[in-house]
C-alpha positions in Angstrom: 149.6 74.1 106.2 153.6 74.3 106.8 156.3 74.3 104.2 158.7 73.8 107.2 159.2 71.0 109.9 161.2 71.3 112.8 162.5 68.2 113.6 161.7 68.6 117.9 163.3 65.6 119.5 166.3 66.5 121.5 166.5 70.0 120.5 165.9 71.4 124.6 166.4 75.0 124.4 168.1 75.3 120.7 164.5 74.0 119.2 163.3 77.3 121.0 165.1 79.1 119.6 164.1 78.8 116.0 160.6 78.1 116.7 160.4 81.7 118.4 162.1 82.8 115.4 159.8 81.2 112.7 156.7 82.4 114.8 158.1 85.6 115.2 158.0 86.3 111.7 155.0 85.0 111.0 156.6 81.9 109.3 154.2 78.8 109.3 156.1 75.3 110.7 155.4 72.6 112.3 156.9 70.6 115.0 157.7 66.7 114.4 158.9 63.8 116.1 161.5 61.5 115.3 158.6 58.8 115.2 156.7 61.0 113.3 159.3 61.0 110.6 159.3 57.4 110.9 155.7 57.0 110.1 155.8 59.4 106.2 156.1 63.3 107.8 158.0 64.4 105.4 156.2 62.3 102.5 153.2 64.3 104.0 151.4 61.7 105.7 150.7 64.8 108.3 148.7 66.6 105.5 151.2 68.6 104.6 154.4 67.9 103.0 157.4 70.0 103.8 159.5 71.7 101.2 162.4 72.3 104.5 163.3 70.4 107.3 165.2 72.2 110.1 167.1 70.0 112.5 167.9 72.5 115.7 170.7 72.1 118.1 171.0 69.2 120.7 172.6 66.3 120.8 173.5 64.1 117.4 173.1 60.6 118.7 169.7 61.3 120.8 167.8 62.5 118.1 169.7 59.4 115.9 167.9 56.6 118.3 164.3 58.5 118.7 164.7 59.0 114.4 165.5 55.3 114.4 166.9 53.1 110.8 163.4 54.0 109.6 163.1 57.9 110.5 166.8 58.6 109.1 166.4 56.6 105.6 162.9 59.0 105.5 164.7 62.3 106.1 167.7 60.7 103.2 164.6 60.1 101.1 163.2 63.7 101.4 166.8 65.3 101.0 167.0 63.3 97.4 163.8 63.6 95.9 164.3 67.7 96.3 164.1 68.6 99.9 166.4 71.4 102.0 167.8 70.3 105.1 169.1 72.8 107.3 170.6 72.0 110.4 172.4 73.6 113.4 175.0 72.6 115.7 173.5 69.3 116.4 171.6 69.3 113.6 174.7 69.8 111.3 176.4 66.4 113.3 173.6 64.6 112.4 173.8 65.0 108.6 177.7 64.7 108.6 178.7 60.8 107.5 180.2 58.7 110.5 178.4 57.6 114.0 174.8 58.6 114.3 175.3 60.2 111.2 172.9 60.4 108.1 175.7 60.7 105.7 173.7 64.0 104.0 177.5 65.3 103.9 180.7 63.7 102.7 182.5 65.0 105.7 183.2 64.1 109.1 182.8 66.0 112.4 186.2 66.5 113.8 187.0 65.7 117.5 188.9 68.3 119.9 191.6 67.4 121.8 191.7 70.4 124.0 188.4 70.3 125.5 188.3 73.6 126.5 188.4 74.2 122.8 184.8 73.0 122.3 183.5 75.6 125.2 183.7 78.7 122.5 180.6 81.1 123.1 179.2 84.6 121.4 179.6 86.3 118.0 182.6 85.8 115.6 183.5 87.3 112.7 183.2 85.3 109.3 184.3 85.5 105.5 182.3 84.6 103.4 182.1 83.3 99.7 181.1 85.8 97.3 178.6 84.9 94.5 176.9 82.1 95.8 172.7 82.5 95.6 172.5 81.0 99.2 174.6 84.6 100.9 172.6 87.8 100.4 174.2 89.8 97.7 174.6 92.3 100.5 176.5 90.9 103.0 180.3 90.5 102.3 181.4 89.8 105.9 179.5 88.9 108.6 179.5 88.7 113.2 177.8 85.5 113.4 177.6 83.8 116.9 178.3 80.6 118.1 177.3 78.3 121.1 179.7 75.3 121.6 180.0 74.4 118.0 181.4 71.6 117.0 183.9 70.8 113.9 184.0 69.7 110.7 186.0 67.6 108.9 186.7 68.1 105.6 187.1 65.4 103.3 186.6 66.5 99.5 185.8 69.3 97.1 182.1 68.2 97.0 181.1 70.7 99.2 180.9 74.4 99.3 182.2 76.3 101.8 179.7 79.1 102.7 181.6 80.9 105.8 185.1 80.6 107.6 185.7 82.1 110.6 187.8 84.9 111.5 189.0 86.5 114.8 186.6 86.5 118.2 183.9 89.1 118.5 183.8 91.6 121.3 181.0 89.0 123.5 183.4 85.7 122.6 184.2 83.8 125.7 186.3 80.4 126.1 184.3 78.1 128.8 183.6 80.8 131.8 186.4 83.2 130.6 185.0 86.3 128.4 187.8 86.8 126.3 187.3 90.9 126.2 188.1 91.3 130.1 191.8 90.0 129.9 194.9 92.3 129.2 196.5 92.4 126.5 198.9 89.0 125.9 197.1 87.1 128.7 196.6 83.8 127.1 200.3 83.8 125.7 201.5 84.1 129.2 199.6 81.3 130.2 200.9 79.0 127.4 204.2 80.0 128.4 203.7 79.9 132.3 201.6 76.9 132.6 201.4 75.2 128.8 197.1 75.7 128.8 196.6 76.5 125.7 192.9 78.7 125.4 193.4 81.2 122.5 190.3 80.4 119.8 192.7 81.2 117.1 192.6 77.7 116.0 189.2 78.6 114.5 190.6 81.0 112.2 190.1 79.8 108.5 188.0 77.1 109.7 184.4 76.0 107.8 181.8 77.3 109.6 178.9 77.4 107.2 178.4 74.6 104.2 176.1 73.3 101.7 175.9 70.8 99.1 173.8 69.0 96.8 172.3 65.5 98.0 170.6 64.0 95.1 168.1 66.4 94.0 168.0 68.4 97.4 170.1 70.7 99.4 171.9 70.1 102.5 172.8 73.1 104.7 175.0 73.1 108.1 175.9 75.8 110.2 177.8 75.9 113.2 176.8 79.1 114.0 173.3 80.0 115.3 172.1 81.8 112.7 168.4 81.9 114.9 169.6 83.5 117.5 167.4 86.6 119.3 169.0 90.1 118.0 171.9 89.1 115.9 171.4 91.2 112.6 173.6 89.3 110.1 172.6 85.4 111.6 169.2 86.3 111.1 169.1 88.1 108.4 171.2 85.4 106.2 168.6 82.8 107.5 165.7 85.1 106.1 167.8 84.7 102.8 168.3 80.4 103.1 164.7 80.4 104.0 163.4 82.4 101.0 165.6 80.6 98.5 164.0 77.1 100.4 160.8 78.2 99.8 160.6 80.0 96.8 160.2 83.4 98.2 161.6 86.5 100.0 161.8 87.9 103.9 162.9 90.9 105.0 161.7 91.4 108.7 163.9 92.4 110.7 166.2 90.7 113.1 164.6 88.1 115.8 163.3 90.5 119.1 165.6 89.8 121.8 164.5 87.1 124.3 163.8 88.0 128.0 162.9 84.5 129.6 162.2 85.6 132.9 159.7 88.6 131.2 157.4 85.7 129.4 153.7 85.9 129.6 151.5 83.8 131.8 148.4 82.2 129.4 148.3 79.1 131.1 148.0 79.4 135.4 148.6 75.7 136.0 150.0 75.9 139.8 152.6 73.3 139.1 154.2 74.4 136.2 154.0 78.4 138.0 155.8 76.8 141.4 158.1 74.7 139.3 159.0 78.6 137.0 159.7 79.8 140.7 161.7 77.4 141.7 163.7 77.5 139.1 164.2 80.9 139.6 165.2 80.8 143.0 167.7 78.2 142.1 169.2 80.8 139.5 168.6 83.1 142.6 171.6 80.8 144.5 173.3 80.1 141.8 174.2 83.8 141.0 174.3 84.8 144.8 176.9 82.4 144.9 179.1 83.1 142.2 178.2 80.0 140.3 175.6 81.3 137.8 175.5 84.8 136.2 172.9 85.9 133.0 175.0 86.6 129.7 172.3 88.0 128.0 168.1 87.6 129.5 168.1 84.9 127.7 171.6 83.1 128.3 173.0 81.7 131.4 176.6 81.6 131.8 178.4 78.9 134.9 181.5 78.5 136.1 183.2 75.5 134.6 181.5 72.2 135.7 177.9 73.8 136.8 175.0 72.2 134.7 174.2 75.6 133.7 173.1 74.6 130.0 170.5 72.0 131.4 169.0 74.7 134.4 169.0 77.3 131.1 167.1 74.2 129.0 164.8 73.9 132.2 163.9 77.0 132.8 163.3 78.1 129.2 160.5 75.3 128.6 159.0 76.0 131.7 158.4 79.8 131.2 157.5 78.9 127.2 155.0 76.8 128.3 153.1 78.5 131.0 153.4 81.7 127.9 151.1 79.5 125.6 147.3 78.8 126.0 146.8 75.1 126.4 144.9 73.4 124.0 142.6 70.1 125.0 145.8 67.7 123.8 148.1 69.5 125.8 145.8 69.3 128.7 144.9 65.4 128.5 148.5 64.8 128.3 149.5 67.1 130.8 146.5 65.9 133.5 148.1 62.2 133.4 151.6 63.4 133.7 151.8 66.5 135.7 151.8 64.6 139.6 154.8 63.1 137.9 156.5 65.8 137.3 155.7 67.6 140.1 157.1 64.5 142.1 160.5 64.6 140.0 160.6 68.5 140.3 160.6 68.0 144.0 163.5 66.1 143.9 165.8 68.4 141.3 165.3 71.3 143.2 166.2 70.4 146.5 169.2 68.1 145.5 170.0 71.1 143.2 170.0 73.7 145.6 172.0 71.6 147.9 175.0 70.8 145.4 174.8 74.1 144.5 175.5 75.3 147.8 178.4 72.4 148.1 180.0 73.6 144.9 181.0 76.8 146.8 181.7 75.6 149.6 184.0 73.5 147.9 185.3 76.9 145.9 185.9 78.9 149.6 187.5 76.0 151.1 190.1 75.1 148.3 193.2 76.3 149.1 192.7 76.0 152.5 191.3 72.0 152.6 191.3 70.9 148.9 190.2 67.8 150.1 187.2 68.7 152.6 184.4 68.7 150.1 184.8 65.7 147.7 185.0 66.0 144.1 184.0 62.5 143.6 180.7 63.2 145.9 180.0 66.3 143.9 180.7 64.2 140.7 178.0 61.4 142.0 175.2 64.8 142.9 176.0 66.3 139.4 175.4 62.7 138.3 172.1 62.0 139.6 170.1 65.5 139.0 171.9 65.8 135.3 173.7 62.9 133.8 177.5 63.1 132.9 178.1 65.0 129.9 177.7 64.6 127.2 175.5 61.9 127.9 172.2 63.5 129.2 170.4 61.8 132.4 169.4 62.0 135.9 166.1 64.1 137.0 166.9 66.4 134.1 166.6 64.1 131.5 163.3 62.8 132.4 161.8 66.4 133.2 163.1 67.9 130.1 161.3 64.7 128.5 158.4 65.7 130.3 158.7 69.5 128.6 159.7 68.5 125.2 156.4 66.5 124.6 154.0 69.1 126.5 155.9 71.8 124.4 155.1 69.4 121.2 151.4 69.2 122.0 151.2 73.1 122.5 152.6 73.6 119.5 149.8 71.6 117.6 
């Protein structure tokens, strides 16, 4: 029996983070799909009525589409009747008021006029609201990770701000620029010379984590990823929130570090293993040609415009699948879909290798002949492989859909 359900659809890489954290801490949980929620999963139709629904990162619109109106109503009813909703990033966006939103919080999402301001990642110092029961007594301030966060648009005072952004931490990036490597004054010089504002100082004082009541329930929304591996302050706070939601306490230390490439093999399916090796070769091609790099053992970095997030999520889902011993349900699903997966994977590998090398060529010849490699041609290659952000698409979307279904079945 599990008191925690995790809404799995459209969570991609981010669903693995929270699943891995709870598994490492030995906390029972269940992955649920949008259709299951619509059919009554949150009211006990699967045999266990949860106290907490966690909605990981991912695209809010995609999550809403999978839920349908019935599923969205079911979540609202669950919280209204006393349940707790914990959303991270895209899960936060889903809970807000507005298009594709559940309206669990009266606040809305605020967009970015400068698109580069959305591409913020790494740890950031935050100030915490003292005296709130959702914040551990031993936390006075914190260093929390954000991975390309959205922003709140405050509407009224019924929402409590639990944390506000402060100054960037030592591993903070704007797009593909590591701020710690820039000489002091560089960003100010760029703004004066080129009119380009990259500084994350606009974040200072803005809400990062909030809480509000909804009926008898509680809504906790965080643009900080408290489930990030080996992030002590974030992990400690997440354990405290989980304890409050479940009426217990957890104190088992930070989430262990995650080395995706070092995951063991418990399912030696030849097609999955071949896909794993193919993705590793693609990543090697990207790193050899200055397009990709490992920021840490679980997170790729990439040059602006390269579909690094999609590559990261696909590789992670494959690695975590082969690291899980299959059950009969997963084997039956895979036997029906493995050939289709192989066909799609072969198409992606061939197309993605060519695309990355074309991007590398474009970099090389840019200063001598900037029109030699068509920008529109590169965009079309990327569209066929990954779609056009922020909408997912292309071959990658079909592959990830199969892998998400597979991993959901592996988890049962």
